[in-house]
TORPA-871366 format. One record per residue (C-alpha): x, y, z; residue number from 1. Coordinates in nm, 3 decimals. Example, Ala and Ser with C-alpha at 12.3 -4.5 7.8 and 13.67 -1.06 7.14 Angstrom:
REM residues 2
ATOM    east   north      up   i
ATOM   1.230  -0.450   0.780   1
ATOM   1.367  -0.106   0.714   2
This chain:
REM residues 114
ATOM    east   north      up   i
ATOM  -1.756  -0.219   0.972   1
ATOM  -1.463  -0.269   0.736   2
ATOM  -1.138  -0.422   0.851   3
ATOM  -0.812  -0.402   0.657   4
ATOM  -0.518  -0.634   0.718   5
ATOM  -0.181  -0.562   0.559   6
ATOM   0.097  -0.815   0.514   7
ATOM   0.417  -0.866   0.320   8
ATOM   0.649  -0.625   0.493   9
ATOM   0.995  -0.715   0.611  10
ATOM   1.365  -0.651   0.583  11
ATOM   1.512  -0.628   0.234  12
ATOM   1.843  -0.515   0.090  13
ATOM   1.867  -0.206  -0.132  14
ATOM   1.766  -0.295  -0.486  15
ATOM   1.538  -0.573  -0.365  16
ATOM   1.165  -0.622  -0.399  17
ATOM   0.863  -0.677  -0.176  18
ATOM   0.495  -0.718  -0.243  19
ATOM   0.253  -0.583   0.012  20
ATOM  -0.104  -0.711   0.037  21
ATOM  -0.408  -0.559   0.202  22
ATOM  -0.720  -0.769   0.247  23
ATOM  -1.051  -0.600   0.321  24
ATOM  -1.351  -0.748   0.495  25
ATOM  -1.705  -0.673   0.387  26
ATOM  -1.870  -0.626   0.052  27
ATOM  -1.776  -0.274  -0.052  28
ATOM  -1.423  -0.340  -0.174  29
ATOM  -1.504  -0.350  -0.546  30
ATOM  -1.658  -0.001  -0.539  31
ATOM  -1.394   0.153  -0.316  32
ATOM  -1.091   0.362  -0.390  33
ATOM  -0.781   0.202  -0.236  34
ATOM  -0.471   0.387  -0.130  35
ATOM  -0.129   0.301   0.009  36
ATOM   0.044   0.541   0.248  37
ATOM   0.373   0.527   0.431  38
ATOM   0.509   0.690   0.742  39
ATOM   0.875   0.705   0.833  40
ATOM   0.983   0.775   1.193  41
ATOM   0.935   1.140   1.280  42
ATOM   0.766   1.219   0.949  43
ATOM   0.410   1.267   0.832  44
ATOM   0.209   0.995   0.664  45
ATOM   0.233   1.038   0.288  46
ATOM   0.030   0.899  -0.001  47
ATOM   0.230   0.650  -0.206  48
ATOM  -0.022   0.527  -0.462  49
ATOM  -0.391   0.488  -0.527  50
ATOM  -0.621   0.285  -0.747  51
ATOM  -0.982   0.372  -0.817  52
ATOM  -1.268   0.127  -0.846  53
ATOM  -1.229   0.161  -1.222  54
ATOM  -0.861   0.078  -1.215  55
ATOM  -0.711   0.425  -1.259  56
ATOM  -0.379   0.452  -1.078  57
ATOM  -0.137   0.722  -0.977  58
ATOM   0.183   0.739  -0.777  59
ATOM   0.397   0.972  -0.574  60
ATOM   0.688   1.102  -0.780  61
ATOM   0.933   0.931  -0.545  62
ATOM   0.804   0.583  -0.637  63
ATOM   0.700   0.622  -1.002  64
ATOM   0.855   0.354  -1.217  65
ATOM   0.943   0.139  -0.914  66
ATOM   0.611   0.064  -0.742  67
ATOM   0.294  -0.080  -0.891  68
ATOM  -0.048  -0.081  -0.728  69
ATOM  -0.308  -0.335  -0.835  70
ATOM  -0.628  -0.489  -0.707  71
ATOM  -0.812  -0.819  -0.720  72
ATOM  -1.178  -0.760  -0.649  73
ATOM  -1.251  -1.132  -0.631  74
ATOM  -1.011  -1.156  -0.337  75
ATOM  -1.094  -0.816  -0.181  76
ATOM  -0.722  -0.745  -0.199  77
ATOM  -0.504  -0.455  -0.306  78
ATOM  -0.134  -0.504  -0.371  79
ATOM   0.172  -0.284  -0.379  80
ATOM   0.460  -0.433  -0.574  81
ATOM   0.778  -0.253  -0.473  82
ATOM   1.091  -0.294  -0.683  83
ATOM   1.434  -0.132  -0.674  84
ATOM   1.385  -0.052  -0.307  85
ATOM   1.596   0.219  -0.147  86
ATOM   1.679   0.293   0.216  87
ATOM   1.453   0.597   0.198  88
ATOM   1.157   0.365   0.131  89
ATOM   1.187   0.243   0.490  90
ATOM   0.857   0.315   0.665  91
ATOM   0.539   0.165   0.800  92
ATOM   0.307   0.113   0.505  93
ATOM  -0.069   0.149   0.551  94
ATOM  -0.359   0.076   0.321  95
ATOM  -0.671   0.288   0.322  96
ATOM  -1.016   0.213   0.184  97
ATOM  -1.244   0.499   0.085  98
ATOM  -1.610   0.441   0.014  99
ATOM  -1.805   0.730   0.168 100
ATOM  -1.612   0.667   0.489 101
ATOM  -1.242   0.595   0.521 102
ATOM  -1.085   0.293   0.689 103
ATOM  -0.721   0.223   0.772 104
ATOM  -0.522  -0.091   0.822 105
ATOM  -0.280  -0.142   1.109 106
ATOM   0.032  -0.106   0.895 107
ATOM   0.323  -0.326   0.798 108
ATOM   0.689  -0.239   0.848 109
ATOM   0.921  -0.221   0.549 110
ATOM   1.291  -0.184   0.621 111
ATOM   1.542  -0.141   0.340 112
ATOM   1.894  -0.187   0.468 113
ATOM   2.214  -0.373   0.393 114
């Protein structure tokens, strides 16, 4: 059983930055694809970014140039560096691990407001 724990969310002003972390238990992290999603109130959960086990990344158009996904296999951790935050980035952010099966974290709230 894989467990994912996100952290790093909070309240930030527009234009600010946050770095989210997601730590995975178990031994499959290094061979897994990792994804970050977000869900705003009343909206569907959308893919924000992903990183493959080989380090290939891609981003939703709405965050390209502002967000960076990275991973540290030695720490079983995936990160989402978020810069130039906007009010529309406000959401609960979830990480997802995919390695045959899919596992979700519990989410961390990000609020961008002045």
